[in-house]
DRENKOLFI-473181 format. One record per residue (C-alpha): residue number from 0; residue in three letters; x, y, z. Coordinates in Angstrom, 1 decimal. Example, Ala and Ser with C-alpha at 12.3 -4.5 7.8 and 13.67 -1.06 7.14 Angstrom:
! DRENKOLFI-473181
+------+------+--------+--------+--------+
| resi | resn |      X |      Y |      Z |
+------+------+--------+--------+--------+
|    0 |  ALA |   12.3 |   -4.5 |    7.8 |
|    1 |  SER |   13.7 |   -1.1 |    7.1 |
+------+------+--------+--------+--------+
! end
This chain:
! DRENKOLFI-473181
+------+------+--------+--------+--------+
| resi | resn |      X |      Y |      Z |
+------+------+--------+--------+--------+
|    0 |  MET |    4.2 |  -32.6 |   13.2 |
|    1 |  LEU |    7.5 |  -30.8 |   14.0 |
|    2 |  ILE |   10.6 |  -31.3 |   11.9 |
|    3 |  GLU |   13.7 |  -31.2 |   14.1 |
|    4 |  LYS |   16.5 |  -28.8 |   13.0 |
|    5 |  TYR |   19.1 |  -31.6 |   13.1 |
|    6 |  LYS |   17.1 |  -33.5 |   10.4 |
|    7 |  ILE |   17.2 |  -30.4 |    8.1 |
|    8 |  ASP |   20.9 |  -30.0 |    8.9 |
|    9 |  ALA |   21.7 |  -33.6 |    8.0 |
|   10 |  HIS |   19.7 |  -33.3 |    4.8 |
|   11 |  ASN |   21.7 |  -30.2 |    3.9 |
|   12 |  SER |   25.0 |  -31.7 |    4.8 |
|   13 |  ASP |   24.4 |  -34.6 |    2.3 |
|   14 |  LEU |   23.7 |  -32.1 |   -0.5 |
|   15 |  GLN |   26.1 |  -29.3 |    0.4 |
|   16 |  ALA |   28.9 |  -30.2 |   -2.0 |
|   17 |  GLU |   26.7 |  -30.4 |   -5.1 |
|   18 |  HIS |   24.8 |  -27.2 |   -4.0 |
|   19 |  SER |   28.1 |  -25.3 |   -3.5 |
|   20 |  ARG |   29.3 |  -26.3 |   -7.0 |
|   21 |  ARG |   26.0 |  -25.1 |   -8.7 |
|   22 |  PHE |   25.8 |  -22.0 |   -6.6 |
|   23 |  ASP |   29.4 |  -20.9 |   -7.2 |
|   24 |  PHE |   28.9 |  -21.3 |  -11.0 |
|   25 |  THR |   25.6 |  -19.3 |  -10.9 |
|   26 |  ALA |   26.7 |  -16.5 |   -8.6 |
|   27 |  ALA |   29.9 |  -15.9 |  -10.6 |
|   28 |  GLY |   27.8 |  -14.6 |  -13.5 |
|   29 |  ILE |   25.5 |  -12.4 |  -11.4 |
|   30 |  LYS |   26.6 |   -8.9 |  -10.4 |
|   31 |  ASN |   24.7 |   -8.6 |   -7.1 |
|   32 |  ALA |   24.2 |  -12.2 |   -6.0 |
|   33 |  LYS |   24.5 |  -11.3 |   -2.3 |
|   34 |  GLY |   21.9 |   -8.5 |   -2.5 |
|   35 |  ILE |   19.5 |  -10.8 |   -4.4 |
|   36 |  ILE |   19.9 |  -13.5 |   -1.7 |
|   37 |  GLU |   19.1 |  -11.0 |    1.0 |
|   38 |  LYS |   15.9 |   -9.9 |   -0.8 |
|   39 |  LEU |   14.9 |  -13.6 |   -1.3 |
|   40 |  LYS |   15.4 |  -14.2 |    2.4 |
|   41 |  ASP |   13.1 |  -11.3 |    3.3 |
|   42 |  PHE |   10.4 |  -12.2 |    0.8 |
|   43 |  GLN |    7.6 |  -14.2 |    2.6 |
|   44 |  ILE |    4.4 |  -15.6 |    1.1 |
|   45 |  ALA |    1.4 |  -16.2 |    3.2 |
|   46 |  VAL |   -0.3 |  -19.6 |    3.1 |
|   47 |  PRO |   -4.1 |  -19.6 |    3.2 |
|   48 |  SER |   -5.8 |  -21.9 |    5.8 |
|   49 |  TRP |   -8.1 |  -23.3 |    3.2 |
|   50 |  ALA |   -5.2 |  -24.6 |    1.0 |
|   51 |  LEU |   -4.0 |  -27.1 |    3.6 |
|   52 |  GLY |   -6.7 |  -29.7 |    2.6 |
|   53 |  THR |   -7.4 |  -31.4 |   -0.6 |
|   54 |  GLY |   -9.3 |  -29.1 |   -3.0 |
|   55 |  GLY |  -12.4 |  -30.0 |   -4.9 |
|   56 |  THR |  -14.4 |  -29.4 |   -8.0 |
|   57 |  ARG |  -18.1 |  -28.6 |   -8.5 |
|   58 |  PHE |  -18.7 |  -32.3 |   -8.8 |
|   59 |  GLY |  -16.8 |  -33.8 |   -5.9 |
|   60 |  ARG |  -14.0 |  -33.6 |   -3.3 |
|   61 |  PHE |  -11.6 |  -36.4 |   -2.5 |
|   62 |  SER |   -9.8 |  -36.1 |    0.8 |
|   63 |  GLY |   -6.1 |  -37.0 |    0.8 |
|   64 |  GLY |   -5.9 |  -38.1 |    4.4 |
|   65 |  GLY |   -4.2 |  -36.5 |    7.4 |
|   66 |  GLU |   -5.8 |  -33.1 |    6.7 |
|   67 |  PRO |   -5.9 |  -30.5 |    9.5 |
|   68 |  ARG |   -9.0 |  -30.8 |   11.5 |
|   69 |  ASN |   -8.9 |  -27.4 |   13.2 |
|   70 |  ILE |   -7.1 |  -24.1 |   13.3 |
|   71 |  GLU |   -4.4 |  -25.4 |   15.5 |
|   72 |  GLU |   -3.5 |  -28.1 |   13.1 |
|   73 |  LYS |   -3.6 |  -25.7 |   10.2 |
|   74 |  ILE |   -1.1 |  -23.5 |   12.0 |
|   75 |  GLU |    1.1 |  -26.5 |   12.6 |
|   76 |  ASP |    1.0 |  -27.4 |    8.9 |
|   77 |  VAL |    2.0 |  -23.9 |    7.8 |
|   78 |  GLY |    4.7 |  -24.0 |   10.4 |
|   79 |  LEU |    6.0 |  -27.3 |    9.0 |
|   80 |  LEU |    6.1 |  -25.7 |    5.5 |
|   81 |  HIS |    7.9 |  -22.7 |    6.9 |
|   82 |  SER |   10.5 |  -24.9 |    8.6 |
|   83 |  LEU |   11.3 |  -26.5 |    5.3 |
|   84 |  ASN |   11.5 |  -23.4 |    3.1 |
|   85 |  LYS |   11.7 |  -20.4 |    5.4 |
|   86 |  SER |    9.5 |  -18.5 |    3.0 |
|   87 |  GLY |    6.0 |  -19.2 |    4.2 |
|   88 |  GLY |    6.1 |  -17.1 |    7.4 |
|   89 |  ALA |    2.4 |  -16.1 |    7.5 |
|   90 |  ILE |   -1.0 |  -17.7 |    7.6 |
|   91 |  SER |   -4.2 |  -16.2 |    6.2 |
|   92 |  LEU |   -7.4 |  -17.2 |    8.0 |
|   93 |  HIS |  -10.9 |  -17.5 |    6.6 |
|   94 |  ILE |  -13.9 |  -16.7 |    8.8 |
|   95 |  PRO |  -16.1 |  -18.5 |    9.8 |
|   96 |  TRP |  -13.9 |  -21.6 |    9.1 |
|   97 |  ASP |  -11.1 |  -20.5 |   11.4 |
|   98 |  ILE |  -12.7 |  -18.7 |   14.4 |
|   99 |  PRO |  -10.3 |  -19.1 |   17.4 |
|  100 |  LYS |  -11.7 |  -20.2 |   20.7 |
|  101 |  ASP |   -8.7 |  -18.7 |   22.5 |
|  102 |  TYR |   -6.9 |  -15.8 |   20.8 |
|  103 |  LYS |   -4.0 |  -15.8 |   23.2 |
|  104 |  ALA |   -3.3 |  -19.5 |   22.7 |
|  105 |  ILE |   -3.6 |  -19.3 |   18.9 |
|  106 |  LYS |   -1.2 |  -16.3 |   18.8 |
|  107 |  ALA |    1.3 |  -18.2 |   21.0 |
|  108 |  LEU |    1.1 |  -21.3 |   18.8 |
|  109 |  ALA |    1.7 |  -19.2 |   15.7 |
|  110 |  ALA |    4.6 |  -17.5 |   17.3 |
|  111 |  GLN |    6.0 |  -20.9 |   18.3 |
|  112 |  HIS |    6.1 |  -21.7 |   14.5 |
|  113 |  GLY |    7.5 |  -18.4 |   13.5 |
|  114 |  LEU |    4.3 |  -17.2 |   11.9 |
|  115 |  ARG |    2.3 |  -14.0 |   11.7 |
|  116 |  PHE |   -1.3 |  -13.6 |   10.7 |
|  117 |  ASP |   -1.8 |  -12.2 |    7.2 |
|  118 |  ALA |   -5.0 |  -10.8 |    5.8 |
|  119 |  MET |   -8.3 |  -12.0 |    7.2 |
|  120 |  ASN |  -10.8 |  -13.3 |    4.7 |
|  121 |  SER |  -14.6 |  -13.0 |    5.0 |
|  122 |  ASN |  -17.2 |  -15.4 |    3.5 |
|  123 |  THR |  -20.5 |  -14.2 |    2.1 |
|  124 |  PHE |  -20.4 |  -16.6 |   -0.9 |
|  125 |  GLN |  -22.0 |  -19.5 |    0.9 |
|  126 |  ASP |  -24.7 |  -19.9 |    3.6 |
|  127 |  GLN |  -23.6 |  -21.1 |    7.0 |
|  128 |  PRO |  -25.8 |  -23.5 |    9.1 |
|  129 |  ASP |  -26.7 |  -20.9 |   11.7 |
|  130 |  GLN |  -27.2 |  -17.7 |    9.6 |
|  131 |  GLU |  -30.7 |  -16.1 |    9.3 |
|  132 |  GLU |  -30.5 |  -14.7 |    5.8 |
|  133 |  SER |  -29.4 |  -16.5 |    2.5 |
|  134 |  TYR |  -26.8 |  -15.2 |    0.1 |
|  135 |  LYS |  -28.4 |  -17.1 |   -2.8 |
|  136 |  PHE |  -29.0 |  -13.8 |   -4.7 |
|  137 |  GLY |  -26.0 |  -12.0 |   -3.4 |
|  138 |  SER |  -24.7 |  -10.3 |   -0.2 |
|  139 |  LEU |  -23.8 |   -6.7 |   -0.3 |
|  140 |  GLN |  -25.7 |   -6.3 |   -3.6 |
|  141 |  HIS |  -28.8 |   -8.0 |   -2.4 |
|  142 |  THR |  -32.2 |   -6.2 |   -2.8 |
|  143 |  ASP |  -33.1 |   -7.2 |    0.8 |
|  144 |  LYS |  -31.7 |   -4.8 |    3.3 |
|  145 |  ALA |  -31.6 |   -7.5 |    6.0 |
|  146 |  VAL |  -29.2 |   -9.6 |    3.9 |
|  147 |  ARG |  -27.0 |   -6.6 |    3.2 |
|  148 |  LYS |  -26.9 |   -5.8 |    7.0 |
|  149 |  GLN |  -25.9 |   -9.4 |    7.8 |
|  150 |  ALA |  -23.1 |   -9.4 |    5.2 |
|  151 |  VAL |  -21.8 |   -6.0 |    6.5 |
|  152 |  GLN |  -21.8 |   -7.3 |   10.1 |
|  153 |  HIS |  -20.0 |  -10.5 |    9.2 |
|  154 |  ASN |  -17.2 |   -8.5 |    7.6 |
|  155 |  ILE |  -17.0 |   -6.2 |   10.7 |
|  156 |  ASP |  -16.8 |   -9.4 |   12.9 |
|  157 |  VAL |  -13.9 |  -10.6 |   10.7 |
|  158 |  ILE |  -12.0 |   -7.4 |   11.4 |
|  159 |  LYS |  -12.6 |   -7.9 |   15.1 |
|  160 |  HIS |  -11.1 |  -11.4 |   15.0 |
|  161 |  GLY |   -8.2 |  -10.0 |   13.0 |
|  162 |  VAL |   -7.5 |   -7.3 |   15.5 |
|  163 |  GLU |   -7.3 |   -9.9 |   18.3 |
|  164 |  LEU |   -4.8 |  -11.9 |   16.3 |
|  165 |  GLY |   -2.6 |   -9.0 |   15.2 |
|  166 |  SER |   -3.6 |   -9.0 |   11.5 |
|  167 |  ASP |   -3.8 |   -5.6 |    9.8 |
|  168 |  SER |   -5.9 |   -6.2 |    6.7 |
|  169 |  ILE |   -9.1 |   -7.8 |    5.4 |
|  170 |  THR |   -9.7 |   -9.2 |    1.9 |
|  171 |  VAL |  -13.3 |   -8.8 |    0.7 |
|  172 |  TRP |  -14.2 |  -11.1 |   -2.2 |
|  173 |  LEU |  -17.9 |  -11.1 |   -3.3 |
|  174 |  SER |  -19.5 |  -13.8 |   -5.4 |
|  175 |  ASP |  -22.3 |  -11.3 |   -6.1 |
|  176 |  GLY |  -23.5 |  -11.1 |   -9.6 |
|  177 |  SER |  -26.2 |  -12.5 |  -11.9 |
|  178 |  CYS |  -26.7 |  -15.7 |  -13.9 |
|  179 |  PHE |  -29.1 |  -14.3 |  -16.5 |
|  180 |  PRO |  -29.8 |  -11.1 |  -18.4 |
|  181 |  GLY |  -32.4 |   -9.0 |  -16.7 |
|  182 |  GLN |  -31.9 |  -10.6 |  -13.3 |
|  183 |  LEU |  -30.1 |   -7.6 |  -11.9 |
|  184 |  ASN |  -30.0 |   -3.9 |  -12.2 |
|  185 |  PHE |  -26.3 |   -3.3 |  -12.6 |
|  186 |  ARG |  -26.3 |    0.3 |  -11.4 |
|  187 |  LYS |  -28.3 |   -0.4 |   -8.3 |
|  188 |  ALA |  -26.3 |   -3.5 |   -7.5 |
|  189 |  PHE |  -23.1 |   -1.4 |   -7.7 |
|  190 |  GLN |  -24.4 |    1.3 |   -5.5 |
|  191 |  ARG |  -25.7 |   -1.1 |   -2.8 |
|  192 |  THR |  -22.4 |   -2.9 |   -2.8 |
|  193 |  LEU |  -20.5 |    0.4 |   -2.4 |
|  194 |  GLU |  -22.7 |    1.4 |    0.5 |
|  195 |  GLY |  -22.0 |   -1.9 |    2.2 |
|  196 |  LEU |  -18.3 |   -1.6 |    1.6 |
|  197 |  GLN |  -18.3 |    1.9 |    3.0 |
|  198 |  GLU |  -19.8 |    0.6 |    6.3 |
|  199 |  ILE |  -17.1 |   -2.0 |    6.5 |
|  200 |  TYR |  -14.4 |    0.5 |    5.6 |
|  201 |  ALA |  -15.6 |    2.7 |    8.5 |
|  202 |  ALA |  -15.0 |   -0.1 |   10.9 |
|  203 |  LEU |  -11.3 |   -0.5 |    9.9 |
|  204 |  PRO |   -8.7 |    0.4 |   12.5 |
|  205 |  ASP |   -6.4 |    3.2 |   11.6 |
|  206 |  ASN |   -3.5 |    0.8 |   10.6 |
|  207 |  TRP |   -5.6 |   -1.6 |    8.6 |
|  208 |  LYS |   -6.1 |   -2.0 |    4.8 |
|  209 |  MET |   -9.1 |   -3.3 |    2.9 |
|  210 |  PHE |   -8.4 |   -5.4 |   -0.2 |
|  211 |  VAL |  -11.2 |   -5.5 |   -2.7 |
|  212 |  GLU |  -10.8 |   -8.6 |   -4.8 |
|  213 |  TYR |  -12.4 |   -9.1 |   -8.3 |
|  214 |  LYS |  -13.3 |  -12.0 |  -10.4 |
|  215 |  ALA |  -14.4 |  -12.2 |  -14.0 |
|  216 |  PHE |  -16.8 |  -15.1 |  -13.6 |
|  217 |  GLU |  -18.0 |  -17.9 |  -11.3 |
|  218 |  PRO |  -20.2 |  -18.5 |   -9.5 |
|  219 |  ASN |  -22.2 |  -16.1 |  -11.6 |
|  220 |  PHE |  -21.6 |  -16.4 |  -15.3 |
|  221 |  TYR |  -23.6 |  -13.4 |  -16.8 |
|  222 |  SER |  -22.2 |  -10.7 |  -14.6 |
|  223 |  MET |  -20.1 |  -10.1 |  -11.5 |
|  224 |  THR |  -20.6 |   -7.0 |   -9.4 |
|  225 |  VAL |  -16.9 |   -6.8 |   -8.8 |
|  226 |  GLY |  -15.9 |   -8.4 |  -12.1 |
|  227 |  ASP |  -12.6 |   -6.8 |  -13.1 |
|  228 |  TRP |   -9.8 |   -4.5 |  -11.9 |
|  229 |  GLY |  -11.6 |   -1.4 |  -13.1 |
|  230 |  GLN |  -14.6 |   -2.1 |  -11.0 |
|  231 |  SER |  -12.4 |   -2.9 |   -8.0 |
|  232 |  LEU |  -10.4 |    0.3 |   -8.5 |
|  233 |  LEU |  -13.6 |    2.3 |   -8.7 |
|  234 |  TYR |  -14.6 |    0.9 |   -5.3 |
|  235 |  ALA |  -11.2 |    1.5 |   -3.8 |
|  236 |  ASN |  -11.0 |    5.1 |   -5.0 |
|  237 |  LYS |  -14.5 |    5.8 |   -3.7 |
|  238 |  LEU |  -13.8 |    4.2 |   -0.3 |
|  239 |  GLY |  -10.6 |    6.0 |    0.6 |
|  240 |  PRO |   -6.8 |    5.7 |    1.2 |
|  241 |  LYS |   -7.0 |    2.4 |    3.2 |
|  242 |  ALA |   -8.8 |    0.6 |    0.3 |
|  243 |  TYR |   -6.8 |   -1.2 |   -2.4 |
|  244 |  THR |   -7.3 |   -3.6 |   -5.3 |
|  245 |  LEU |   -6.3 |   -7.2 |   -4.8 |
|  246 |  VAL |   -5.2 |   -9.2 |   -7.9 |
|  247 |  ASP |   -5.8 |  -12.9 |   -8.1 |
|  248 |  LEU |   -3.9 |  -14.3 |  -11.1 |
|  249 |  GLY |   -6.8 |  -16.6 |  -12.0 |
|  250 |  HIS |   -9.5 |  -14.0 |  -11.8 |
|  251 |  HIS |   -9.2 |  -12.8 |  -15.4 |
|  252 |  LEU |  -10.6 |  -13.7 |  -18.8 |
|  253 |  PRO |   -8.2 |  -15.8 |  -20.9 |
|  254 |  ASN |   -5.2 |  -13.9 |  -22.3 |
|  255 |  ALA |   -5.7 |  -10.8 |  -20.1 |
|  256 |  ASN |   -2.5 |   -8.8 |  -19.8 |
|  257 |  ILE |   -2.1 |   -9.1 |  -16.1 |
|  258 |  GLU |    1.4 |   -7.5 |  -16.1 |
|  259 |  GLN |   -0.1 |   -4.3 |  -17.5 |
|  260 |  ILE |   -2.9 |   -4.3 |  -15.0 |
|  261 |  VAL |   -0.5 |   -4.5 |  -12.0 |
|  262 |  ALA |    1.7 |   -1.8 |  -13.6 |
|  263 |  LEU |   -1.2 |    0.6 |  -13.8 |
|  264 |  LEU |   -2.5 |   -0.2 |  -10.3 |
|  265 |  LEU |    1.0 |    0.4 |   -8.9 |
|  266 |  ASN |    1.2 |    3.7 |  -10.7 |
|  267 |  GLU |   -2.1 |    4.7 |   -9.1 |
|  268 |  GLY |   -0.9 |    3.6 |   -5.7 |
|  269 |  LYS |   -3.9 |    1.2 |   -5.4 |
|  270 |  LEU |   -2.3 |   -2.2 |   -5.7 |
|  271 |  GLY |   -2.7 |   -3.9 |   -2.3 |
|  272 |  GLY |   -1.9 |   -7.5 |   -2.7 |
|  273 |  PHE |   -1.6 |  -10.7 |   -4.7 |
|  274 |  HIS |   -3.2 |  -14.1 |   -4.8 |
|  275 |  PHE |   -0.8 |  -16.5 |   -6.7 |
|  276 |  ASN |   -1.9 |  -19.4 |   -8.7 |
|  277 |  ASP |   -1.9 |  -20.5 |  -12.4 |
|  278 |  SER |   -4.5 |  -21.4 |  -15.0 |
|  279 |  LYS |   -5.0 |  -22.9 |  -18.4 |
|  280 |  TYR |   -8.6 |  -21.8 |  -19.0 |
|  281 |  GLY |   -9.9 |  -19.5 |  -16.2 |
|  282 |  ASP |   -9.9 |  -19.6 |  -12.5 |
|  283 |  ASP |   -8.3 |  -23.0 |  -12.4 |
|  284 |  ASP |   -6.3 |  -22.5 |   -9.1 |
|  285 |  LEU |   -3.4 |  -24.6 |  -10.4 |
|  286 |  THR |    0.0 |  -24.7 |   -8.8 |
|  287 |  VAL |    1.9 |  -21.4 |   -9.3 |
|  288 |  GLY |    4.2 |  -21.5 |  -12.3 |
|  289 |  SER |    2.9 |  -24.9 |  -13.5 |
|  290 |  ILE |    1.3 |  -23.6 |  -16.8 |
|  291 |  ASN |    2.9 |  -20.2 |  -17.7 |
|  292 |  PRO |    6.0 |  -19.4 |  -15.7 |
|  293 |  TYR |    7.0 |  -16.7 |  -18.3 |
|  294 |  GLN |    3.9 |  -14.7 |  -17.6 |
|  295 |  LEU |    4.6 |  -15.0 |  -13.8 |
|  296 |  PHE |    8.1 |  -13.6 |  -14.5 |
|  297 |  LEU |    6.7 |  -10.7 |  -16.6 |
|  298 |  ILE |    4.3 |   -9.9 |  -13.8 |
|  299 |  PHE |    7.1 |   -9.9 |  -11.3 |
|  300 |  HIS |    9.2 |   -7.7 |  -13.5 |
|  301 |  GLU |    6.4 |   -5.1 |  -13.5 |
|  302 |  LEU |    6.0 |   -5.5 |   -9.8 |
|  303 |  VAL |    9.7 |   -4.9 |   -9.1 |
|  304 |  GLU |   10.0 |   -2.0 |  -11.6 |
|  305 |  GLY |    6.9 |   -0.3 |  -10.3 |
|  306 |  MET |    7.7 |   -0.8 |   -6.6 |
|  307 |  ASP |   11.2 |    0.4 |   -7.1 |
|  308 |  ALA |    9.9 |    3.5 |   -8.9 |
|  309 |  ARG |    7.7 |    4.2 |   -5.8 |
|  310 |  LYS |   10.5 |    3.3 |   -3.4 |
|  311 |  MET |    8.4 |    0.5 |   -1.9 |
|  312 |  ASN |    9.7 |   -2.4 |    0.2 |
|  313 |  HIS |    9.3 |   -5.6 |   -1.9 |
|  314 |  ALA |    8.7 |   -7.8 |    1.2 |
|  315 |  THR |    6.2 |   -5.7 |    3.2 |
|  316 |  ASP |    4.5 |   -3.0 |    1.2 |
|  317 |  LEU |    2.2 |   -5.5 |   -0.7 |
|  318 |  GLY |    0.3 |   -8.5 |    0.5 |
|  319 |  TRP |    1.6 |  -11.8 |   -1.0 |
|  320 |  MET |   -0.4 |  -14.9 |   -0.7 |
|  321 |  ILE |   -1.1 |  -18.2 |   -2.5 |
|  322 |  ASP |   -4.7 |  -19.0 |   -3.4 |
|  323 |  ALA |   -4.8 |  -22.4 |   -5.1 |
|  324 |  SER |   -6.8 |  -25.7 |   -5.0 |
|  325 |  HIS |   -5.0 |  -29.1 |   -4.8 |
|  326 |  ASN |   -7.4 |  -31.6 |   -6.3 |
|  327 |  VAL |   -5.0 |  -34.5 |   -7.0 |
|  328 |  LYS |   -1.8 |  -33.6 |   -5.2 |
|  329 |  ASP |   -0.6 |  -33.7 |   -1.6 |
|  330 |  PRO |   -1.5 |  -30.1 |   -0.6 |
|  331 |  LEU |    1.7 |  -29.5 |    1.3 |
|  332 |  GLU |    3.8 |  -30.6 |   -1.6 |
|  333 |  ASP |    1.8 |  -28.4 |   -3.9 |
|  334 |  LEU |    2.4 |  -25.4 |   -1.6 |
|  335 |  LEU |    6.1 |  -26.1 |   -1.5 |
|  336 |  GLN |    6.1 |  -26.1 |   -5.3 |
|  337 |  SER |    4.1 |  -22.9 |   -5.5 |
|  338 |  ILE |    6.4 |  -21.0 |   -3.1 |
|  339 |  GLU |    9.4 |  -22.2 |   -5.0 |
|  340 |  ALA |    8.0 |  -21.0 |   -8.3 |
|  341 |  ILE |    7.2 |  -17.6 |   -6.8 |
|  342 |  LYS |   10.7 |  -17.2 |   -5.4 |
|  343 |  ILE |   12.2 |  -18.2 |   -8.7 |
|  344 |  ALA |   10.2 |  -15.7 |  -10.7 |
|  345 |  TYR |   11.0 |  -13.0 |   -8.1 |
|  346 |  ALA |   14.7 |  -13.8 |   -8.3 |
|  347 |  GLN |   14.6 |  -13.7 |  -12.2 |
|  348 |  SER |   13.0 |  -10.3 |  -12.1 |
|  349 |  LEU |   15.8 |   -9.0 |   -9.9 |
|  350 |  LEU |   18.2 |   -9.9 |  -12.6 |
|  351 |  VAL |   16.7 |   -7.6 |  -15.2 |
|  352 |  ASP |   19.1 |   -4.8 |  -16.2 |
|  353 |  ALA |   16.7 |   -1.9 |  -15.5 |
|  354 |  ASP |   18.9 |    0.8 |  -17.0 |
|  355 |  ALA |   19.6 |   -1.1 |  -20.2 |
|  356 |  LEU |   15.9 |   -1.9 |  -20.6 |
|  357 |  ALA |   14.9 |    1.7 |  -20.1 |
|  358 |  LYS |   17.4 |    2.7 |  -22.8 |
|  359 |  ALA |   16.1 |    0.1 |  -25.2 |
|  360 |  GLN |   12.5 |    1.3 |  -24.6 |
|  361 |  ASP |   13.4 |    5.0 |  -25.0 |
|  362 |  THR |   15.1 |    4.3 |  -28.3 |
|  363 |  ASN |   12.4 |    1.9 |  -29.5 |
|  364 |  ASP |   14.9 |   -1.0 |  -29.7 |
|  365 |  VAL |   12.3 |   -3.7 |  -29.5 |
|  366 |  ALA |   14.6 |   -6.7 |  -30.1 |
|  367 |  LYS |   17.0 |   -5.5 |  -27.5 |
|  368 |  ALA |   14.2 |   -5.0 |  -24.9 |
|  369 |  GLN |   13.0 |   -8.6 |  -25.5 |
|  370 |  GLU |   16.6 |   -9.9 |  -25.2 |
|  371 |  ILE |   17.1 |   -8.2 |  -21.9 |
|  372 |  LEU |   13.9 |   -9.7 |  -20.4 |
|  373 |  GLN |   14.5 |  -13.2 |  -21.8 |
|  374 |  ASP |   18.1 |  -13.2 |  -20.7 |
|  375 |  ALA |   17.0 |  -12.8 |  -17.1 |
|  376 |  TYR |   14.2 |  -15.3 |  -17.5 |
|  377 |  ARG |   16.5 |  -17.9 |  -19.0 |
|  378 |  THR |   18.9 |  -17.7 |  -16.1 |
|  379 |  ASP |   18.8 |  -20.7 |  -13.8 |
|  380 |  VAL |   18.3 |  -19.0 |  -10.4 |
|  381 |  ARG |   17.4 |  -22.1 |   -8.5 |
|  382 |  PRO |   20.9 |  -22.2 |   -6.8 |
|  383 |  LEU |   20.3 |  -18.6 |   -5.6 |
|  384 |  VAL |   16.9 |  -19.5 |   -4.2 |
|  385 |  ALA |   18.4 |  -22.6 |   -2.5 |
|  386 |  GLU |   21.2 |  -20.6 |   -1.0 |
|  387 |  ALA |   18.8 |  -18.1 |    0.4 |
|  388 |  ARG |   16.8 |  -20.9 |    1.9 |
|  389 |  LEU |   20.0 |  -22.5 |    3.3 |
|  390 |  GLN |   21.2 |  -19.3 |    4.9 |
|  391 |  ALA |   17.7 |  -18.8 |    6.5 |
|  392 |  GLY |   17.8 |  -22.3 |    8.0 |
|  393 |  GLY |   15.6 |  -24.2 |    5.6 |
|  394 |  ALA |   16.2 |  -27.3 |    3.5 |
|  395 |  LEU |   18.1 |  -27.3 |    0.2 |
|  396 |  HIS |   15.4 |  -29.6 |   -1.3 |
|  397 |  PRO |   12.2 |  -29.2 |    0.7 |
|  398 |  ILE |   10.0 |  -31.7 |   -1.1 |
|  399 |  ALA |   12.8 |  -34.4 |   -1.1 |
|  400 |  LEU |   13.2 |  -34.0 |    2.7 |
|  401 |  TYR |    9.4 |  -33.9 |    3.1 |
|  402 |  ARG |    9.1 |  -37.2 |    1.4 |
|  403 |  SER |   12.1 |  -38.8 |    3.0 |
|  404 |  LEU |   10.6 |  -38.0 |    6.4 |
|  405 |  LYS |    7.3 |  -39.5 |    5.3 |
|  406 |  VAL |    5.4 |  -36.4 |    6.5 |
|  407 |  ARG |    2.1 |  -37.3 |    4.9 |
|  408 |  GLU |    2.2 |  -40.8 |    6.3 |
|  409 |  ASN |    2.9 |  -39.4 |    9.8 |
|  410 |  LEU |    0.0 |  -36.9 |    9.5 |
|  411 |  ILE |   -2.3 |  -39.7 |    8.5 |
|  412 |  ASN |   -1.3 |  -41.8 |   11.4 |
|  413 |  GLU |   -1.7 |  -38.8 |   13.7 |
|  414 |  ARG |   -5.0 |  -37.5 |   12.4 |
|  415 |  GLY |   -6.6 |  -40.3 |   10.4 |
|  416 |  LEU |   -7.2 |  -41.3 |    6.8 |
|  417 |  LYS |  -10.6 |  -39.8 |    6.5 |
|  418 |  THR |  -10.1 |  -36.4 |    8.1 |
|  419 |  VAL |  -11.4 |  -33.5 |    6.1 |
|  420 |  ALA |  -10.1 |  -29.9 |    6.6 |
|  421 |  THR |  -12.6 |  -27.3 |    7.6 |
|  422 |  GLY |  -13.8 |  -25.0 |    4.8 |
|  423 |  LEU |  -14.5 |  -25.9 |    1.2 |
+------+------+--------+--------+--------+
! end
């Protein structure tokens, strides 16, 4: 479904007066409002292909209707989101769920919607109907060389698909680990995994990056072979300069200090990208900012401070992507909410008075440092985010327009009530 520009313009016209009032009030109190708006316009978040259908739990999955049935419809849905908020200008594909039949046609369709292809994602965490070997006891860590060979080749195939589409990175997430004590030799599992990653790394084109993702638990609950940022960093350092750690906000034990983790990874030049979500207990994959928006702000503050220290481009030097599961919401509404929360946290982090904070830190003025951070966090930056969206050609209130146009109802009429998106 395409949303015509005149409908967005009409929506914005109806809301322009109230938006201008709010924006003028907010911008008057911000020193560099224009510069922040430009950064917000540049900042794009990739939407993963698997997030366009209703999510599920270990016990069931309930389709919401009108889900995309193929890669073409997934691209159309991301294009629809991007037309509304002008902040989701990339799609991240998952193989084998999203193997194109015609690379040229798929690239043309993506370009038509203003999209590029973000990191490619491999899948060795579940068995496919036509594969010879099973990943029941792991993939790259497996004791059977044939299983390891199959997993390596799959990742190399993913790279080849990505090259055809113009992607320049691969995310490797391994569900490898153990369920019970004694099941696995930790040292041997680590070494076998490293050897497999080295083979995949050797297949990377010169301009590509490899993101090594970690996860504290699930599906294995005794050990994970890439279980935390330290293990991921070990692999990345051993692999070489094109390998980086990828941080998923839900892939930590409760109360982990994620902002400190990203600061140290940035300091080492080994932070490659982000998967945004939120959690109450663990890897809940909830809507970004729905549980702990202050933590998201603190993470963004460390990202901005660390990237500025290394003279990095906020928009392009790290990979930004959502990774969430929409079990009870309309997935497209959920994604609009997530992207909005990310842009708000980013805008708040740009308000932090870096010089004043550094002075407070150097003089051990703890209360002052806290006040500086919380002053930025408590600023309502929604008018700035909306203005950036307006200037880029998006809608002032994306979800309101989405609902007024009855997008989900139209998708159900077009695709059917019982459609189920490929993937999980």
